[in-house]
PAGU-646533 format. One record per atom (N, C-alpha, C): residue number from 1; chain; y, z, x. Coordinates in pm, 1 decimal, always signed. Layout:
BEGIN
REC, num, chaine, Y, Z, X
REC, NUM, A, Y, Z, X
...
//
This chain:
BEGIN
REC, num, chaine, Y, Z, X
REC, 1, A, +15073.7, -10294.7, +21105.0
REC, 1, A, +14977.9, -10289.8, +21212.6
REC, 1, A, +14863.0, -10383.6, +21178.4
REC, 2, A, +14829.9, -10467.9, +21273.3
REC, 2, A, +14718.8, -10560.4, +21256.0
REC, 2, A, +14592.7, -10501.1, +21316.2
REC, 3, A, +14480.5, -10563.7, +21287.0
REC, 3, A, +14351.8, -10512.0, +21332.6
REC, 3, A, +14346.3, -10497.1, +21484.8
REC, 4, A, +14397.2, -10594.4, +21558.1
REC, 4, A, +14398.0, -10586.7, +21703.8
REC, 4, A, +14479.3, -10469.4, +21754.8
REC, 5, A, +14590.4, -10442.1, +21689.3
REC, 5, A, +14673.8, -10327.4, +21726.5
REC, 5, A, +14602.5, -10196.1, +21695.0
REC, 6, A, +14530.2, -10192.8, +21583.1
REC, 6, A, +14453.1, -10074.3, +21546.8
REC, 6, A, +14345.1, -10047.7, +21652.0
REC, 7, A, +14275.9, -10151.7, +21693.3
REC, 7, A, +14171.8, -10137.5, +21795.3
REC, 7, A, +14231.7, -10087.7, +21926.7
REC, 8, A, +14344.3, -10143.6, +21966.5
REC, 8, A, +14410.0, -10101.5, +22090.6
REC, 8, A, +14451.7, -9954.4, +22084.2
REC, 9, A, +14505.7, -9911.0, +21972.1
REC, 9, A, +14547.0, -9770.5, +21955.0
REC, 9, A, +14425.4, -9678.9, +21954.9
REC, 10, A, +14319.0, -9722.2, +21888.8
REC, 10, A, +14194.9, -9644.7, +21885.4
REC, 10, A, +14138.9, -9628.3, +22026.9
REC, 11, A, +14139.7, -9736.0, +22102.8
REC, 11, A, +14090.9, -9732.0, +22241.4
REC, 11, A, +14174.5, -9636.2, +22325.6
REC, 12, A, +14304.9, -9640.8, +22308.0
REC, 12, A, +14395.9, -9555.5, +22383.4
REC, 12, A, +14372.8, -9407.5, +22352.0
REC, 13, A, +14362.5, -9374.9, +22223.5
REC, 13, A, +14348.4, -9234.7, +22182.4
REC, 13, A, +14212.0, -9174.9, +22216.6
REC, 14, A, +14109.0, -9259.0, +22217.0
REC, 14, A, +13974.6, -9208.3, +22244.3
REC, 14, A, +13931.1, -9232.6, +22388.3
REC, 15, A, +14015.4, -9298.3, +22464.8
REC, 15, A, +13985.9, -9334.1, +22603.8
REC, 15, A, +13859.5, -9419.3, +22613.5
REC, 16, A, +13837.7, -9503.2, +22512.6
REC, 16, A, +13726.1, -9598.2, +22512.3
REC, 16, A, +13776.7, -9730.7, +22567.5
REC, 17, A, +13683.8, -9816.9, +22604.6
REC, 17, A, +13724.1, -9951.2, +22643.1
REC, 17, A, +13765.3, -10025.4, +22516.4
REC, 18, A, +13841.4, -10131.1, +22534.2
REC, 18, A, +13884.5, -10210.0, +22418.9
REC, 18, A, +13766.7, -10269.2, +22344.0
REC, 19, A, +13664.7, -10311.9, +22417.5
REC, 19, A, +13546.4, -10370.4, +22354.3
REC, 19, A, +13472.0, -10265.5, +22271.7
REC, 20, A, +13453.8, -10146.0, +22327.3
REC, 20, A, +13384.1, -10039.2, +22254.8
REC, 20, A, +13462.9, -9996.6, +22131.4
REC, 21, A, +13593.1, -9989.4, +22144.0
REC, 21, A, +13677.8, -9953.6, +22029.9
REC, 21, A, +13668.3, -10061.2, +21921.9
REC, 22, A, +13665.4, -10186.9, +21963.5
REC, 22, A, +13651.6, -10296.9, +21868.1
REC, 22, A, +13521.1, -10287.8, +21790.7
REC, 23, A, +13413.3, -10255.3, +21861.9
REC, 23, A, +13283.6, -10239.3, +21796.8
REC, 23, A, +13289.5, -10123.3, +21696.7
REC, 24, A, +13350.8, -10012.5, +21734.5
REC, 24, A, +13360.0, -9895.7, +21646.5
REC, 24, A, +13439.5, -9928.2, +21519.8
REC, 25, A, +13555.4, -9988.5, +21535.8
REC, 25, A, +13640.1, -10021.2, +21420.0
REC, 25, A, +13568.3, -10121.7, +21330.0
REC, 26, A, +13510.4, -10226.3, +21389.5
REC, 26, A, +13439.3, -10326.9, +21310.2
REC, 26, A, +13320.0, -10267.3, +21237.2
REC, 27, A, +13250.2, -10173.2, +21300.1
REC, 27, A, +13135.6, -10109.2, +21237.2
REC, 27, A, +13178.7, -10027.6, +21116.5
REC, 28, A, +13287.8, -9954.5, +21128.7
REC, 28, A, +13339.0, -9876.0, +21015.6
REC, 28, A, +13373.2, -9968.4, +20898.5
REC, 29, A, +13440.1, -10078.8, +20928.1
REC, 29, A, +13477.5, -10175.2, +20823.4
REC, 29, A, +13351.8, -10234.1, +20758.6
REC, 30, A, +13251.5, -10268.7, +20839.9
REC, 30, A, +13126.5, -10324.6, +20787.5
REC, 30, A, +13054.9, -10225.5, +20696.4
REC, 31, A, +13048.4, -10099.4, +20737.6
REC, 31, A, +12980.1, -9997.4, +20657.4
REC, 31, A, +13048.7, -9980.1, +20522.2
REC, 32, A, +13180.3, -9971.2, +20522.3
REC, 32, A, +13254.8, -9956.7, +20396.3
REC, 32, A, +13231.6, -10078.4, +20307.9
REC, 33, A, +13237.6, -10197.6, +20367.0
REC, 33, A, +13217.7, -10321.3, +20291.3
REC, 33, A, +13077.5, -10327.1, +20230.4
REC, 34, A, +12974.9, -10294.2, +20308.5
REC, 34, A, +12836.9, -10296.2, +20259.0
REC, 34, A, +12818.3, -10199.0, +20143.4
REC, 35, A, +12874.9, -10079.8, +20154.6
REC, 35, A, +12861.7, -9980.2, +20048.7
REC, 35, A, +12933.1, -10025.9, +19920.9
REC, 36, A, +13050.4, -10087.0, +19935.0
REC, 36, A, +13121.9, -10136.6, +19818.0
REC, 36, A, +13045.1, -10250.5, +19752.3
REC, 37, A, +12981.8, -10337.2, +19831.0
REC, 37, A, +12900.0, -10445.2, +19775.0
REC, 37, A, +12787.8, -10389.8, +19688.7
REC, 38, A, +12731.2, -10274.2, +19729.1
REC, 38, A, +12623.9, -10210.0, +19654.1
REC, 38, A, +12676.1, -10137.4, +19530.1
REC, 39, A, +12806.9, -10124.4, +19519.3
REC, 39, A, +12866.3, -10054.6, +19405.8
REC, 39, A, +12892.6, -9907.7, +19431.7
REC, 40, A, +12871.0, -9864.4, +19556.3
REC, 40, A, +12894.2, -9724.3, +19591.4
REC, 40, A, +13043.0, -9696.5, +19608.9
REC, 41, A, +13076.0, -9569.9, +19612.4
REC, 41, A, +13210.6, -9523.5, +19642.1
REC, 41, A, +13207.3, -9459.8, +19780.1
REC, 42, A, +13309.5, -9485.2, +19861.5
REC, 42, A, +13318.5, -9427.3, +19995.5
REC, 42, A, +13440.9, -9336.8, +19998.4
REC, 43, A, +13415.8, -9206.7, +20014.5
REC, 43, A, +13524.8, -9110.1, +20017.7
REC, 43, A, +13540.5, -9050.7, +20156.2
REC, 44, A, +13661.0, -9049.8, +20206.9
REC, 44, A, +13692.7, -8988.1, +20335.0
REC, 44, A, +13789.4, -8874.0, +20304.2
REC, 45, A, +13738.4, -8752.1, +20313.4
REC, 45, A, +13815.1, -8634.5, +20274.7
REC, 45, A, +13952.0, -8631.6, +20342.4
REC, 46, A, +14055.3, -8613.3, +20262.5
REC, 46, A, +14191.4, -8606.8, +20313.0
REC, 46, A, +14257.3, -8742.0, +20329.8
REC, 47, A, +14176.8, -8848.6, +20342.1
REC, 47, A, +14232.4, -8983.1, +20361.4
REC, 47, A, +14236.0, -9060.1, +20231.1
REC, 48, A, +14120.0, -9074.7, +20167.5
REC, 48, A, +14118.7, -9147.1, +20042.0
REC, 48, A, +13979.6, -9192.6, +20004.0
REC, 49, A, +13973.0, -9268.0, +19894.5
REC, 49, A, +13846.5, -9314.9, +19840.0
REC, 49, A, +13852.5, -9465.0, +19817.2
REC, 50, A, +13749.0, -9533.1, +19866.9
REC, 50, A, +13731.4, -9675.5, +19842.0
REC, 50, A, +13631.0, -9688.4, +19728.0
REC, 51, A, +13659.9, -9772.7, +19631.3
REC, 51, A, +13569.5, -9791.7, +19518.4
REC, 51, A, +13582.1, -9936.0, +19468.6
REC, 52, A, +13497.9, -9969.6, +19371.4
REC, 52, A, +13499.9, -10102.7, +19310.8
REC, 52, A, +13531.6, -10086.6, +19163.5
REC, 53, A, +13626.4, -10163.9, +19115.0
REC, 53, A, +13658.3, -10162.4, +18972.2
REC, 53, A, +13610.3, -10293.0, +18910.8
REC, 54, A, +13571.3, -10286.1, +18784.8
REC, 54, A, +13524.1, -10405.5, +18714.2
REC, 54, A, +13633.7, -10452.2, +18619.8
REC, 55, A, +13654.9, -10581.6, +18622.0
REC, 55, A, +13751.1, -10641.9, +18529.1
REC, 55, A, +13672.8, -10723.3, +18426.2
REC, 56, A, +13696.7, -10698.8, +18301.3
REC, 56, A, +13626.6, -10770.1, +18195.2
REC, 56, A, +13676.7, -10913.8, +18185.7
REC, 57, A, +13593.3, -10999.8, +18130.6
REC, 57, A, +13636.1, -11137.2, +18104.4
REC, 57, A, +13746.8, -11132.9, +18000.1
REC, 58, A, +13838.0, -11223.3, +18011.2
REC, 58, A, +13949.6, -11223.5, +17917.3
REC, 58, A, +14006.7, -11363.9, +17904.1
REC, 59, A, +14094.7, -11379.9, +17808.1
REC, 59, A, +14163.0, -11507.3, +17789.5
REC, 59, A, +14298.4, -11499.4, +17856.7
REC, 60, A, +14338.2, -11609.1, +17917.6
REC, 60, A, +14468.5, -11617.7, +17980.4
REC, 60, A, +14537.6, -11744.7, +17935.3
REC, 61, A, +14651.5, -11769.2, +17992.0
REC, 61, A, +14725.9, -11888.5, +17953.7
REC, 61, A, +14776.5, -11958.8, +18079.2
REC, 62, A, +14754.4, -12088.4, +18086.0
REC, 62, A, +14805.9, -12169.0, +18195.7
REC, 62, A, +14957.3, -12177.5, +18178.3
REC, 63, A, +15035.7, -12124.5, +18273.7
REC, 63, A, +15180.4, -12123.1, +18255.6
REC, 63, A, +15243.6, -12261.9, +18254.1
REC, 64, A, +15178.8, -12358.3, +18315.6
REC, 64, A, +15236.2, -12493.6, +18320.1
REC, 64, A, +15217.5, -12567.5, +18187.8
REC, 65, A, +15099.0, -12551.7, +18125.7
REC, 65, A, +15069.4, -12628.6, +18004.8
REC, 65, A, +15065.9, -12543.2, +17878.1
REC, 66, A, +15051.8, -12414.0, +17892.9
REC, 66, A, +15040.7, -12326.4, +17777.6
REC, 66, A, +14899.4, -12321.4, +17721.7
REC, 67, A, +14808.6, -12394.0, +17784.3
REC, 67, A, +14669.8, -12399.4, +17739.1
REC, 67, A, +14600.2, -12264.3, +17759.4
REC, 68, A, +14518.9, -12224.5, +17661.0
REC, 68, A, +14441.9, -12100.7, +17671.5
REC, 68, A, +14321.4, -12127.7, +17761.5
REC, 69, A, +14298.1, -12038.1, +17857.7
REC, 69, A, +14185.1, -12054.2, +17949.2
REC, 69, A, +14103.0, -11926.0, +17952.9
REC, 70, A, +13977.7, -11938.7, +17994.2
REC, 70, A, +13891.3, -11822.2, +18008.8
REC, 70, A, +13900.0, -11774.1, +18152.4
REC, 71, A, +13919.2, -11645.5, +18169.6
REC, 71, A, +13919.1, -11583.9, +18301.9
REC, 71, A, +13789.6, -11504.1, +18311.1
REC, 72, A, +13706.8, -11537.2, +18409.0
REC, 72, A, +13575.4, -11474.6, +18423.5
REC, 72, A, +13587.0, -11327.3, +18462.3
REC, 73, A, +13482.8, -11252.4, +18428.9
REC, 73, A, +13475.4, -11112.7, +18471.0
REC, 73, A, +13464.6, -11109.7, +18622.5
REC, 74, A, +13517.5, -11003.9, +18684.3
REC, 74, A, +13512.7, -10994.2, +18829.8
REC, 74, A, +13514.1, -10847.8, +18872.8
REC, 75, A, +13487.6, -10827.8, +19000.6
REC, 75, A, +13495.9, -10695.3, +19059.9
REC, 75, A, +13606.1, -10699.5, +19164.3
REC, 76, A, +13672.0, -10584.8, +19182.8
REC, 76, A, +13782.2, -10578.6, +19277.1
REC, 76, A, +13776.1, -10447.7, +19356.0
REC, 77, A, +13794.3, -10454.0, +19489.3
REC, 77, A, +13797.1, -10329.8, +19565.9
REC, 77, A, +13925.8, -10252.8, +19537.7
REC, 78, A, +13914.4, -10120.7, +19545.2
REC, 78, A, +14030.1, -10035.3, +19518.0
REC, 78, A, +14033.2, -9920.8, +19619.1
REC, 79, A, +14153.4, -9879.4, +19655.5
REC, 79, A, +14170.1, -9764.4, +19743.0
REC, 79, A, +14262.0, -9665.6, +19674.9
REC, 80, A, +14218.2, -9540.0, +19670.3
REC, 80, A, +14299.4, -9433.3, +19613.5
REC, 80, A, +14328.3, -9334.0, +19725.4
REC, 81, A, +14453.9, -9314.3, +19758.0
REC, 81, A, +14492.9, -9225.2, +19867.5
REC, 81, A, +14462.1, -9080.1, +19834.6
REC, 82, A, +14416.5, -9006.2, +19935.7
REC, 82, A, +14387.4, -8863.9, +19920.7
REC, 82, A, +14513.4, -8779.7, +19931.7
REC, 83, A, +14501.0, -8653.8, +19897.7
REC, 83, A, +14616.1, -8563.0, +19895.6
REC, 83, A, +14680.0, -8546.4, +20032.9
REC, 84, A, +14599.3, -8536.2, +20137.5
REC, 84, A, +14654.2, -8518.0, +20272.0
REC, 84, A, +14733.4, -8640.6, +20315.8
REC, 85, A, +14680.1, -8759.1, +20286.4
REC, 85, A, +14750.8, -8883.2, +20321.4
REC, 85, A, +14881.5, -8894.0, +20243.2
REC, 86, A, +14877.5, -8863.6, +20115.8
REC, 86, A, +14998.9, -8868.5, +20033.2
REC, 86, A, +15104.6, -8771.9, +20086.0
REC, 87, A, +15060.5, -8652.6, +20123.0
REC, 87, A, +15154.7, -8551.2, +20172.8
REC, 87, A, +15216.1, -8592.9, +20305.5
REC, 88, A, +15140.5, -8661.4, +20389.6
REC, 88, A, +15195.8, -8703.2, +20518.6
REC, 88, A, +15295.6, -8818.1, +20503.5
REC, 89, A, +15277.9, -8897.5, +20398.9
REC, 89, A, +15371.1, -9007.7, +20374.0
REC, 89, A, +15497.0, -8957.8, +20303.5
REC, 90, A, +15483.4, -8853.3, +20224.9
REC, 90, A, +15595.4, -8792.8, +20151.3
REC, 90, A, +15609.9, -8645.9, +20192.6
REC, 91, A, +15652.4, -8619.0, +20315.3
REC, 91, A, +15652.3, -8479.9, +20362.9
REC, 91, A, +15751.1, -8387.0, +20291.6
REC, 92, A, +15854.1, -8439.3, +20231.2
REC, 92, A, +15954.2, -8354.0, +20166.3
REC, 92, A, +15924.6, -8330.5, +20018.4
REC, 93, A, +15820.9, -8394.9, +19967.0
REC, 93, A, +15786.8, -8379.3, +19826.1
REC, 93, A, +15741.7, -8236.4, +19798.7
REC, 94, A, +15797.6, -8177.1, +19694.2
REC, 94, A, +15765.2, -8038.9, +19657.1
REC, 94, A, +15661.1, -8039.6, +19548.1
REC, 95, A, +15578.1, -7935.7, +19546.8
REC, 95, A, +15473.2, -7924.9, +19443.5
REC, 95, A, +15528.5, -7865.7, +19318.2
//
């Protein structure tokens, strides 16, 4: 599902106009993005948690030349699925 399809489905289910649904979906994405930029964690009960992980600087190797290179430290967004989401994707899984 692409973003446009998500907006269309959201509009259909909420009986909103496509433009209003687009604003709502984009606003949710913006809020999550802004919070992650600040280093916060965004948890949606039953759905999952968005967070930022830090990767330390490290040495790597250029596969073409074999030369050792430095890989800079970086941050990466992460999503961890909640229990309700996991259960809906795996409905036959037993505890």
